[in-house]
N, C-alpha and C positions, 0 to 999 in steps of 0.2 A: 504493499500499500504506500508506494512512493516514500516520502520522507518520514511518515508516521511509522512508529514501531508496530510490529504485529499486534493487532487488537486482541482484546480479551475474547476468547471464543465461547465464553459462557453466555453472551448476549449477542443480539444483532447489532450490526454497525452500518451507518450510512456515511459514506466517505466521498470526499472531493479530493482528488490527488493532483498536486502540482499546478494549481491555478496561477498562470503566469501574468504577473503585473509589474508596473513600475511604481515603487513607493519611495518616499522620503522618510527614511528610518535609520537615523544614525550616520556618522561619518563614513566616507569610502576611502579605502587605502589608495585608490586610483586617482582620486581628485587632486588637483594642484592647489586647491584652496586650503586655508587653514584647517587643522585637524577638528576644530570645533564646528566648522561649517557642515551643514547637512546638504546632501546632494541626492538627486533621484538615482536609484539603483534598480537593476533587475532583481526581481523577487519572485520566489515560488512559495505559495501558501497551500498547505494541506489541512483539511478539516475532518475530524472524525466525531460522529455523534452516536453514542450507545443508545439504541432505540428499538424497541420491539416492533417488527413489521408483521407480526402475526395477523393482526386484524386487517391490514391492507392486503396482505397475501391471500387471506381467505376470502375477502370481499371484492378484490380487484378494484378498490376505490382509493384513489390517491389521497384524499383528505384525511385518511387514517394513518398517514406517514408524514414524514418531513420532506417537503418539495426541495430537491437538491438544486434545482434551477434557481429557485427564490433564494436559497441559502447562498449560492455563489454570488448572486447580485448583491446581498448584504455584505458579504466579505469584500467584494471588489470596491464597493462604495466606501466602506470604512477604511480600507487600506489606501486607497488612491486619493481620497479628499482630505486627508489629514496629514500632519506633520509630526513625526515621533522622534523623540530624542535617542531611542535605541530599539534594537530588534525586540527586546522583551516587552517594551511598551506597546509596539505594534501588535504582537501576538495577544497580549492581554486585552487590548482594545477590540480586536476582532473577536475574541471569545466573549467579551462582554456584550458586543452588539448582537451576536448570534443568539445568546441566551435571552436578551431583551426581545428580539424580533420573533422568536419561536417559542416563548414560554407558554403562550396560550395553546399551542399545539402539542404540548407535552415535552418539550426539550428541557431536560433537568441538568445536563452536563455536556461538556464539549472539550475536545482536545484539538489544539491549533499548533501546527508546526510551521515555522517561517524559515525558509532556506534562502540564503544569498549565494548564488553560484559565483565561484571565483573570488569570494570575499577574502580568502587567504591565498598567498602566493602559491603554496605547494599543495593546496587541498582542493578538491572538487567543489566543496561548499562548506559553509559554516552557517549555523543557525540556532534556533531555540524551540523547544516544545513546552507548551503550557497546558495544564488541565484545570478547567474552572467548572464550578457548580453554581446553580442558581441560588442555593442556600449557602451563603458565604461562611457561616459558622461550621460547615462540614469540611472546609478547606484548611483548617488550622494546622494540620500535620502534612499538608501537601507541599510539593517541591516542583520547581521547574527543571528543565534539562538543557544544558548547553551541548550542541552537537557539532562535531567536526567529521566530515565525510571524506573518506579516501585521501588521507594525508600521505603523500608519496615522498619517501625518503630513501637514503642509501646508508648502508652500514656494513661494517665487517661482521658477518654473522654465519657461523657454521663451524663444523669440526674438520672438514677436509682441507689439506694443504692449500688448494688453490682458493678456497674461501677465506683463508687467512691473509691473502695477498691482495685481493681486489673487493671493493665494496659492491654489494648487490642491492637491488631494489626491495623494499618492504613497504607495505600498505597498511596504515594504521586508521582505525575508525575509534572515535571517542564519544562517550555519553557521560556527562558530569551532572549529577544531581545536586542542585544548589538551592538555597532558600528562595521561595517564590518571590517574584518581583512585585513590589507595591509602590504605587506613586508616592505615598507618604513617607516611605522609610528606605527605599533602595536608591543607589546612586543614579542620578539622572542619565548618565552615559551607559548604564548597563554593565554587564561583565565584560572585562577586557579580554576578549577571546584571542585577539591577535598576539598580545605579550604572552598569554598562556600557551598558545600553540607554539610560539617561537621557543619558549623554554623547553618544551617537549621535543621539538625538532632539533635543537642543539644537543640535547642529551643523546638522541638516537644517532645523529651524525657523527658524534665522537665516541660512540660505544664500540666495543670489540668482544661482544659475548660469543660463547660457543653455541648456545641453544636459544631458540625462539622463546622457550619457557622463561629463561632468566631475562631476556630483553623485555618481554611483555610485563613481567613483574616490576622491573625497574621503571618502566614507563608509568605504570599505575602509581608507584610511590612518588615519582617526580610530579605527576599531575595533581596529587593531593597535598603537596608541600605548601606551606604559607607563602604568599599571602592568600592562597586560594582557600575559601571556605565552602566545604562541600559535604554532603552526606555520604556519597560513594561515587565511584567511577567504574564504568564499564569499558574495557579496551578490547579491540579485536585487532589481530596482527596476522597479516598474510605474507608469505614468502613466495612470490610467483615463479621463481627460477628453481625451486627445490625439487619439484617432481616433473619429469618429462611429459608424462601423459595425463596431466591434470592441470587445471588453471592455477591452483595454489593450495598448499596446506595452510590451514588457519587456526589460530587459538583465540578463544574468547574467555576473559576473566573479569570478575567483579570484585572489587576490593573497597574497603572502608578505611578511614584514618586509623582505626584501632588495630587494623592488620599490620601497620607499621609502627605501632607505638613502642617505644623503648621500654623494656622491662624495668621494673623499679630497681632491681639489683645492679642495673647499669648506670643508674643516675646518682648513686651515692658516691660522694667524694672521699675515697679511701686511700688514694695514692696508688692503687693497684690497677693493673691492666686487665680488662675483661675481653676474652677472646672466644669466638664461636668455632668449634671444631666439628667437622663432619666425619663420620667413621662408617666403615662397612666391612663385611667379610662374606666370602663365598667358599671358604675351604674349611674342612674339618667341621667341628661343632661350632657353627657360626655364633650362636648365642653365648656360648661359653667365651668365645674369642672376644666378643664385644664387652662382656662383663670384666674379663681379665684386663682389657685395655683401660677401662674406666677406673679400676682398682689401681692399676699402675700409675695412672695420672694422680689420683689422690695420695698415693704413697709417696709422691714427690713433696718435699717439705714446703715448696713455695707454690704449690698448685692446689686449688680447691674447685671441686665440681659444683656449680651452683644450680644448674637444672639440666635435665636431660629430656629429649623428645621421646615420643613413642617410637617403637621399632617397626619398620616397614620392609616387606619382602618385595624386591623388584627384580624384573628379568634384566639380564646384562644387555648393555647397549654397545653398538659399534662392533665388538667382538662377541658374537652371540652364541657361539658353540661353547658355553661354559655354564656353570651352575648359577642359579639365582643368588642375588645378594640379600643380606640383611643389613639395612641402613638405618642411620639415625644421626642425631647431632646433640652436642652438649655445649653449655656455657661454663 
């Protein structure tokens, strides 16, 4: 459904995908005017309305549904006749107008995604998605989403010798859950998506990870670092050149700030150095080997094991004709 995420399948949805308009909604990076100036920009607006069409489907009578032609007119009029300080304001005003126009027809909630093609130099588009309800008191715990689509970058990534010598293309998609935008309390310029995306891009361009798993985890951590205020981040990372007979392998992760919180043991000023050590064994009695290794560490007068992870059994990678490993980590 275009720029909107896959809708909740537990209800019916009426959708308008990628309504192409020209709007004045925030500064453009392509304008030669001062950054504070607002200039018309190409904009794609998608709208989703959760609404049961059971009655309209059973009677074949349109008044029992939401007329998507009229909805498109309301969206177009609201978006093109106003001037908005940021993309979040545009999306919120479109949602507000849709709810007001169709409340008598049973519309109680609406999702609006606003996409600006080529808003970022390295990405296909950037935008925002908001979800609004007619009863505003039901929105207290709601959040908006900042969206970056198909951010194309290059990085040293991979385990093969040739992958350590030449950068290859990776494609990153980002969905950041942030506090909902409000006229009364939010920055008038909205979320600084350009600086945020640049921070992530610089990290990827300078990275030299062996695995996509490590790279995508680091992207999530960088994306959530201050000054960003967010509930969580969803990152997808594709590596197009990795498989000859597929478009690309891809990994998707969702992380919260708590996933990267520093354990309390690390924040104490004791003058000691805290180190994380990974361990594993695939010979002999693997569990006994791990236990002996940890005891050997603690037997050292200057080493103390603070915490240990669970133990995980994992298949061997790269050299696969060997026994499964038992792996873990310790602080």
